[in-house]
N, C-alpha and C positions, 0 to 999 in steps of 0.2 A: 554448704552441708558436708561434713565430713562421710565419707562410706568407709572407703578400707576393704581389702579383700574380703573378710569374713561377711561384711554388710553386704557387699553384691554378690556374693554367693546366696544369702539369705534372701535378698530382695527380688533374686531370680527365682527360687521356689515361690516367693507369695505371690508375684505377680504372673503366673503360671499355672497358678495352684487349681485351676479350673480342669483343663488338660492333663495337667500331672495326676490330678487325684482318679481321673476316668482312666487315665493308661495304669496308674500304679494298682488301683483294684483288678484290673482285666490281665494284666502281668502275673499278678500273687494267685489269681484265679486259675491261671495258667501252670504257675507252680504247684499248686493243689493237685490239679489234674494228674500231672506229672508223678507226684507222689502216688495217687491213688492206681496209678498204672499198675507197679509191681505187686500193691496191695491185691490188685483185683484179680492176676495172673495166680496168685498165691490160694485165694480163693477158688478161683476154677479149678486148681490141681484138687484142693481139698475135698470140695463140695459136688464136682462135674467128672473129673477124670478118675479120682481114687473111689467113687462109689459108681461109674458106670451110668449116671443119670444122662441123657443124651438130652431130654428137655431144659435140663440144668444150664445144660453146657451151652445150649443154644441161646438161653435167654441171658447168662454172662457174656458170652459172645456179642450180644446185640448191645449190652451196656457199657463194655472196651470199645466198641466201636463208637458209640455216643461220647464216650469219655475222648476218643480221639478227636471227635468232630468239636468237642467243647473249648480241648487246650489249645487247638489250632485256629479257631476263632478269636479265640481268647489272646492270644500271643499276636497276631496279624494287628488286631484292630489296637490291641495296647499299644505295641510298639509304634503304630500310626501315630497315636496320641503323644508320645514320648517323642518321637522325632520332629513333629511340627511345632510341638514345645519348643524342644532343644535349639532347631534350625531359625525359628521367628525370637528365640533370645537372643541368640548370634546376631542377627540383623539388628535386633536394639541396640546392644551394646556397641557395634558398628556404630551405628548411629549416632548416640551418645558420645563417644569418644569425638567422631569425627565433626559434630555439633561443637563440642568444648575445644578442639583444635581452631574452628573456625569462627569461635565467638571474637565479634568484633574488638572485644576487650583484651583478648590476647589472653596468654597464660604462661605463669611462671615453672618452666620444667627446664631441665637441664638435656633434655632427651633431643635427638636431632632429628631429621625429617626420615629417615629410613628406619630409625627405631620408633617414632610415631607411627610409622607405616606398618609396622610389625607388631604393635599394641593394638592399632585398629583393625587386623587381621586375624593373626594366630592365637595371640592372645585372647580376643575377643570368643573365637570360636572354642579354647580350652577350657574358657571360663565358664563359657556355658554347657561343657560336660555335664556341671553338677545337676541337671535338668535329666540327665540320664543316669548317673550314678545313683541318684536318690532312689527312684524306681528300682534299680536293680537290688539296690542294699535292701528293699522290701520285699521284694520276691524273693531273693535268696536268703533270707531270715524266714520267710513263712515257709519256703521249703526245708530249711533245717529244723524249724519248729514241728513241722507237718511230718516228718521223717521221725524226729525223736519222739513223737507221741504214739505213732503205729509201731516203733521199736519197743514203747514201755508197754504196751498192751499186749506185745506177743511176749518181750521178757522183760521186766524191771532192769536188771545188769545192763542190758544192751542198750537202753534208753538212757540210762543214767550216763552211761559214756560217752555218748553222743552229746548230751546236755551238760554235761561238765568240760568234756574235751574242748567243743568248740569254741565257748567264750575266752580259756585259757590261751588257745592256737591263736584266736584273733588278738589277745591282748598282747602276747609276745610278739606277734608281728609289728602289731601298731608302734612297737616302739624304735622301728627304722622310718617311718614315716618322715620325721623332721630331716633325717640325713636327704631322703628323697625330695624333700620340698626345697632344700639348700641347692641343692646339685641341678634340680629344674629350675630354680630362681636364676642359678648362675648362667646355664645353659641358655635361656631365653635372653639374659642380659647380653651375653657374647654372640648369639644370633642377630638380635637387633643391632649391635655396634656393627656387625659385619654388612648388614642392610643398609644401616646407614652410610659407611663407607663406600659401599657399593652405589648408592646412589649420587652421592658426592662426585665420583668417579666419572659416573655416565653423564651428569648433566654438564661437566667440565672436561669432557673429553675433546674438545676443539683446542682451548688453550694447552691442556696437557699435551696433545701433539703438534702444538705451536713451539714448546719451548722444549721437547725433545725429552718429556719428563714419563713418558709411558711407563717404561722397565721400572722406575723410583716408585711409581703410583700401583705398579703390578705387583712390587714386592710387599708393600704396606700391607694392600689388599689380602695375598697371600698369607701375611701373618695374622691377619684381623682372623681369613678363614679357617685356617688351622686352630688359633684359639677356639675357633665356635666347634668346630668337629670334636676338638679334644673335650670341649665342656659337654658335647652332645654323647659321647662315647661314655662318659663318667656316669651321665645319668643313664644311658641305656644299658650300661652293666648293673646299674645299683639296681635298677627296677626290673631286669633279667634275673639278677640273684634271687631280689625279693619272690618274684613271680616262680620261679624254681624252688624256691624253699618251701613256699607255701602251697604249691602243686604235691612237691613230695610228703610234707607232714599231712596234708590232707588226706592223700593216697594210704597213709600209713594206717590212719584213724580208720578208712574206711577199710582196709584189709584184714585189720584187727577184728573191727566188727564183725565180718564176713566169717572171719576165722573162730570165733568164740561160737558163732552162728551154727557153723558145722558141726563144732565140737558136742553143743547142746542138742543137735538133731540126734547124734550118734547116743547121747546118751536117753535120747526118748523125750526130752524136755519141752521138744517144740516138733511139731509136724514138719511132712515133705514138703507141704505148701507154704508153711510158714517160714521153713529155712528160703524156699525159693524168693519169698518176699522180702526178706533178711539182704538175701544177695543182691537182688535187684535195687533195693533202698541202698546199700552199700555202695552200688557203683554210680548209682542216680547221686549219691548224696558227695560223691565227690566236685561235681561240677557247682553248686550252689557254695558249696565250703571252700571252693577255688576263687569264686567270684567274689564271697565276704575277704577272704584274705588278699583279694588283690584290689580290692577298691581303694585301701589306704593309699595304693601308690598312685593310681587317677586322682584321688582327691587331693593329694599332693601339687599333681602337675595344674590342675584346675584351681587352685585355691594360688599357687604361684602366679599363675598367669592373672587371676584377680587382684591382686596384688600392683602388679605392673599397671593394668587399668584404672587402679587406684591412684597410682600416680599422676594420671593425668587428669582422671575425674575430679580429686581432691585438690588440684594443683589450684592457687590464687589467682583471681584475675591479674594481668601488668597493668591495668590501667584503671583510674576510678570510674564508679558507675557515672560522675558528672552529676548535673542537676540542669533543670529545665531552664537555664537562663539562655537567653537568645544572644547570638553572634551580632551585634549591630554594627556594621562596618567591616571594612578589609583591612584596616590599618592594622600592621602585625608588628611586634614590638619584642625586641630581647634585652631584659635589663640584668647585668650582673650573672650571667648566665654561664657556669661552668658545669662542663661535663665532657668528658674522657680528654681530650687532647685540649679543648678549649677552656679559657680562662678568663671569667668577668667580661662576656663579651655583651656591650652593649650596642642593639640597631635598632632602628627604626625604619620599616619601610612604608611608605606614605600611599593610600588607595590611588590605584591608576598608576603606580608608577612600574617600571621596565628597570628591574635591577640586576645589575652583574655583580658576582661575588668572584673574588678571585683568591685561592686558598694557595700559598705557595707549599704547604704541605699536604700530602692527599690525607692524611689523617683527619686535619681540621674540615675538610669538605666532606667527608665521608662522617664526621660526628656531627658536623652540622646539619647535613639531611636527615640522618636519622633524627634528631631533635625534632626539627620541623614537621616531620612525618606524622606525629603524635605519637608513636608506636613508643615511646620511652617513657617510664613512669615517672610521676613527681619525684617519687622519694630517690631517683638515681640521678637527678642533677640540682644544682643548685642556682638561684635566682628565680626570674620571673618570665613567663613566655607568654604575652598575652596576645588576644586578637579583638580588635573592636574592642577595648579595654577590657576583656574579660579573660582572665586564666583559662588555656588553652583546657587545661586539665579538669575545670569546674563548668565546662559548656556541655550540652550534649552532644555524647558521641557522634550520634547520628548526622547531626548537624554540623559539627566538626569536620568530619569527613567531606562532606558535600562542600563545605566552604573551602577547605586548603587541600590540595591535592599536592603528592609529591612523587615525582615519575625517579626511579630511582637510576643508578647508571647502568644496572643489568636488568631490564623489564622483561619479564616473562610474558610469553604466548602461551595461548591454552590450543589443544586441539579443537579442530573444527574450521570455520572459513577465515578468511581476510575479514570480511563483513561481521561477523560475530566477535572478532576479535577487537574491530575498531570500535564497534559500539558498546563493548562488555561494560563499560561504565555508565553507558546512558543509552540504552535500547530504545528510547524513543525516538532518537536523534531522526532528524529527516536526512532526505538524499542531498539536499543542497548543502545541509550541515556536515555530513562526512565527505562530501566532495571537496567542500572549503577545505576540512581537517587535512585531508589527503593531499591537497595541493600545498597548502603552507611545510606540511612536512615531509613535502617531494617523494610522496609515497606513491604516485600517481603510476609512476613506472613499474612498480610490484603490480598493481592492478592489471594495467595494459599489459604486462610481458604474460599472461596468461590468458586462454579463448574464455576458461571462465570466469573471469573479471574479479569481482568482489565473491562470487562464491567458489574461487579458489582454495582447494583444501590446503589447511596448515597444520602441520604434526605436532604432536605433543613437544611444548616449550620451543616451539618453531624453529624447530631441526631441519625441516625441509626447505627454510628461507636462509639466505646469506647471513652475515651479521649485521651487514649496513641494512638491508632489506627488514630485520627482524626491528632494527632500533628505529625506523622511520615508521614502522606501523605502529610499535609502542607510544611513539610520539604522537602518531595520527590519536590514537586512543585517548592521550592526554587532553588532545586538543578538542577534541567532541565532548568531552565532560563538561567543558565551560565552567571551569569552578573559579569562584570570585578570584581568590589567589590561589597560583600554581606554580611550584618548583621544579625546575628541571636539573637535574647532577648530570653533566657531560653527556647530554643527548645525542651529539653527533660526531663521536669519537671514531665509528666505524664507517663513514663515509668520507668523500673525497672534497678538496677543498671548493670546487664550484658547487657541489650540492649544499655543501655547509654554508655557503652564502645566499642561497636560495632558501635554506630553512631559517637562517637570520631572519632576513626580509619577511618570511611567512609569518613569522610566530608576532612578529612586531606588527604585520599588517593585519593579521586574523584577531589578534587581542588588544591593540592597541591604537585603533584605527576607527573611527566615525562611531558607531553606536557601542563600542565595544571597549571603550576608553577608562571606564570605570575597572577594568580588570587590573588585577597586580600580578607582575610576573617576576620570578628571581630565577636568575640565571647561574649556576655554580657551575665555572667553568674557566678555561684558559683560553678558550678559542676566540682570536683576534674578530673573527667574523661576527660572532653571536656577539662578542662585548662593545662592538660597534656601533650596534644598534640600540643599546642600552642608553637610559635617562642619566644614570650614575654607575660608579663601580666602587665597592668596598673591598679592601683589601685587608688578607687575614694571614698572619706570619706566629710563629709559636704559642696558637691558641688563642690570640686577639685579635681586635682589630686594631691596622697600622695607619691606614691611610685611604682616602676616599676621594671622589672626584671623576669628572668623565673619561671616556677611554683616551680620548687625545690627548688631555692634560697628562695623566699617568703616562700616558707612553713618553710625553715631550720630558717631563721633569722627573720620574722616577728609572733608575737604572736598574734596579732590582725588577720593577713592573716590566719593564722592556725585557730583559733578560727570560723571566717567566712567561711573558705571552708571544712577544712578536720575535718567536726563535725560525 
């Protein structure tokens, strides 16, 4: 269901209507009480001070004290209801965006990770401002109407000046709202791009240092940051000019009303108490009129953030919903598959097979791993990808994810412990299963290197571990999942040759010996240690299958294979 920015703001008001209704009534009561303060002072002057009536003075002072009690309590509790509604809505929007981003079916969007982070945080907070803007608008209108009515009762021309001048001022100022909205949208997009680049740089800091590209990366981020700063300054300038003009016009209207009231008092048209009331109202009136004049700017910012939220919430899923068809069997088959650099690939992997795939071009390996991951929508590739005779795109998504696991080349770890990372895909794994996976992945030394063992803390993205340790813990996590079909893409690039041989034997023993013989494993690699334990090796070049056989056969008969593998 499409929402759009306007629909998101409207929905915010509807689902928080109870709290906002109570809060709006209370803050409007506060503004009525504020309006009555200068009126009460004027009455006190005319009916008690001017007449010398002490009893009337005492009564009206008590009434004034009660009035202050009402306006204080109304503001306190009204603001509480509004703030709670606004914060709850911000949380709800953050959860909706996170749920949409983490949807197993994926989301079609061009926004990068840093931009999605900006949408789910700052944009969610700003969109929730509408829960504060609407009550503020209602309260300011209440104050403006109350002041105008009071001035009408004192003198009709003064009241008409407010009643006519207010909508004229607001209408003229509203003309600037589209400009502020555009600049706010540009600013938020620029900030999001800078956040995305910062996220990418932090996650790739070690490789950047390895190739000496820190200076170049810093320049790129500096340019993005300057763009964000420029957009922010443009937005701030527009908002500041808008606020300054609105406050100036509001003050001029108030001064004009007060000036005419003084002239009328000199002519005897109004009393001294009424003059005091008019002056008090004209001073008080500046605030609600300024609020009304400034609200279009805040509304523009809120609307711009809501529009960015809609980019995520309205995005179509990447993958189809699938069906209730069950995957019967673990035979994996690619028939005439073309995707990115792959061209009409035919490949059949039998149940229980330990298959090696050597891609002479890295882009072919990346394309194949991405395709097998099930993250590529069927409209982006040609041909058929089936498992157990069922098109992967037609299968139940949750079942397909359990049946086919692809561990990417750069597997991310999460903040927590070694144990929580290893069992992330299967929390119910037994201690013996975890130990077996750690042994097969040669990750036992990662555990034994620290006194805490499996409870050793792991920083976000595994930054507290070395590259080889991260790779082995990620491999252990994949092995613990015990998926019927598992695809490993270059799982040993960060370990030494001895460890690589240990891992090769461990994978073969854990998944293809004894009771686990039915498991299917695909190794996309050029490692001779891993390829030596496979049952069969398929060779890809120029996006298509160019050969197959055992590792020893290909190493003996194919010169290109020897050059690529036996380095």
